[in-house]
N, C-alpha and C positions, 0 to 999 in steps of 0.2 A: 107619426106612422100609424098604421092600423093598430087597433088595441092589442092584437096578438098576431102579428104577421106570420102566416104559415110559410111563406116563400119570400126570401130576400135575395135580390140580385145586386151584385156590386161589381162595377168595372174598376180597372186599375187595382185589382185585389192582390197582386203578387208582392207588394211591398208598401211601406209607409202607412198612411192613414187607411188605405183600402184594406191592407192585411190586418191592421189593428181593429177596424170595424168588423171584419169577418170574425175574428176571435171574440170580440165583444158581443156580437149579436147571435153567435152560434149557441144552440142549446138542443137537447134532445127533443125530438118532435118537430123541429123546424128545418125546412129545406133551405140550403144556401146554394146559389149559383154564382160562381166566381169567374169573372172575365179578366184576361190579361194576356200579355204577349209572351211571357216566359213560362213555359209549361212546367219546368222543374220547380221553379219558385212557387207557382200556383199550387202544385201538388203538396209542397211542404206546408203551405198555409192551410190547405184543406185537411191535411193530416192532423193539424193542431186544433181542429174545430169539431165540436160535438154535433150530433145530428146528421142528417143526410146532406152531403156536399157533392156538387158536381162542378167540374172545371171546364172552361172553354177557352182555348187559345185563339184569340181574335184581336185584330187591330181596329181600334175605334175609328180610325180615319177611313176605313173601307166600308162605305155606306151599304153596298149590297150584302156583304158578309155580316154586318151588324144587324141588318134587317132580318136575315135568315136566323141568326143566333138568338135574337130577341124573341122571334116567333117560336123557335124551338123551345126556349126556356118557358114561355107561357103555355105551350102545348103540354109540357111535362106536368106543370101545375101552375095555375094563375099566380102571377107575381103580385104580392101585396105591397111590397116596398122595393123600389128601384133606386139605387144610389149611383148616380153618374159621377164617378170620382176620378176617372183616368185623366191625367194631365202631366205636363212637363213645365219646368221653370226656366230652361235656357234654350237658345237656338235663335235662328233668324225669324223675322216677322211672319213669313208664310208658314213655317213649321209650327210656330206657337199657335197661330190662328187655326191651323188644320187640326191639331191635337186638342187644344184647350177649348175651342169653340165648336168647330165642326164635329169633333168627337162627341161632345155633349149632345149636339143636335142629332147625330146619328144614333145615339143611345136612346134619347127621350122620344123622338118623333114616332118611331115604330111602336113604342109602348103605349102612347096616348090612346089610339083607337081600341087597343086591346083592354085597357082599363075602362074606357068609356062604355064598352060593351057590357061590363059588369056593374058599372055605376059606382066603382070604388077603386082605391089605390092611392099610393103615396109616392111622389117623385121628389128626390133630393138632388140638387144640382150643386156641384162643388165650384165655388167661386174663391174669393180671397179678400183679405183686408186691402190688398194691393189694388183691388178693383174699384176703390173709391177715389183714387187720385192718380194721374199719370206721373210716374216717377221718371226723372231724367235718365236714370241708368237702365230702365226696363220699360220703355213705352209700349212695346208690343205685348209683353206679358200682362201689364196692367190693363191694356185695352181688351185682351182676350177674356180676362176675368171680369171686367166691367160689363162686357156684352153678355156673359153668362148670367151675371147678377140681374141685369135689367130684363133679360128674356125670362128668367125664372120668376121674377116679381110679376111680370105681366101674365105669365101662364097661371099663376096662383089665382088671380082675380078672374081669369077667363074660365078656368076649369072647376073652381069651387062649387058653382051651382050644379055641376054634373057629378059631384061626389068625389072628385079627385083632389087630394091635398098636394101642395107643392111647397117645398122649403128650399131656401138658398143658404148654403153653408159658406161662411167667410172666415176661415182660420187665419191666424197670424203666422209667425215663424214656427215650423214644426221640425223636430230633430230627425233628419233623414241623411242618407249618404250624400245627397245633392247639397243640402244646406251645410254639411260639414266642410265643403270646399269654399264656402262664401268667405271672402276676405274682409268682411265688415261686421260691425256689431249687430247682433240680432236680439233686441230686447224681448224679454219674457218668452224665451224659447221653450217650447213644450214638447213632451214626448208624444209619439203617435198614440199611445195608450190613453194619455190624458185627453188628447183631442177627440179620440173615439168616444170616450165617456161623455164629453160635453155634447157631441153630436147626437149620441143615442138619447140623451135626456131631452135635447131640443126637439128631436123628431117625435118622441113620445108625447110631447106637449103640443105638437103640431105648430111649432113656431114658424112664422113666415121667414124670418132671418135668424140664422144661428151664427152669431159673430162673436169671436173670442180671440185672445183674452180681452176682457173689458178694459183693462188698464192700457191697452194699445188701441182698442176700437174707438173709445171716446176721443183721444187726442187726434186720431186720423179724421174723424168726423169734423172736429174743430178746424183741422187743417184745410178742409175743403172751403171754409169761409174766409180764409186768410188770402190776401193777394198772392198770386203765384210768384211774383218777383221777390217776395220775402221768403217764401218756402223753398224755392228751387235750390238755393245754395245749401240748405240743410239736407234736402232729400237727395242731393247728388252724392252724399256720403253713404246712402243706404240703397238697397234694392239689388235684385239679381241682374248682373250685367248680361246683356244679350250679345 
């Protein structure tokens, strides 16, 4: 992230990792702009944050509304750090792609020219450890997160010469109301607060990929090298069912 980002924008900030990041990054003298669909929950998160906080009820799948909201946020004060966090873990393929991939694009693309005009800024795109391999129980979810990861990695190389930093965040299982309903083992389950701390540290170091927990990340990377016929029977036991 910027050495001392004065303005941080977070989408999907009404719950989970987004809310935890808002609380972690809030401090006196820093402006937070929080996007989400649930106005009441957004206000509750904002109320727990130090500093100047503004909330905007907006749906990341609505491209024109997102364009206007991003431009409004930058007009208030240039955004130094934008965390495109909004996403879902269940639903049909089109819904997952619309929220998890198009929602990220709708957030990031309007911000790029505004950051380029200043020659600085930091973009963080929320992917997942599930984006490294297609799981039989969640092919569309994995595909949406894989697309975010690949796009973000490409953007980093493209935008770095212009002074724009890009980080891709790949968390494992995070304790949320959605994961509480999962009927399968979730190894190394983490709290949103622990995830937010790791993300904040990774952004401060301008890491290209912020993947955690490492105890799950490395086995997943190894799994990409093993023939799919051997891994699919194992992976069928895990993953968010669509």
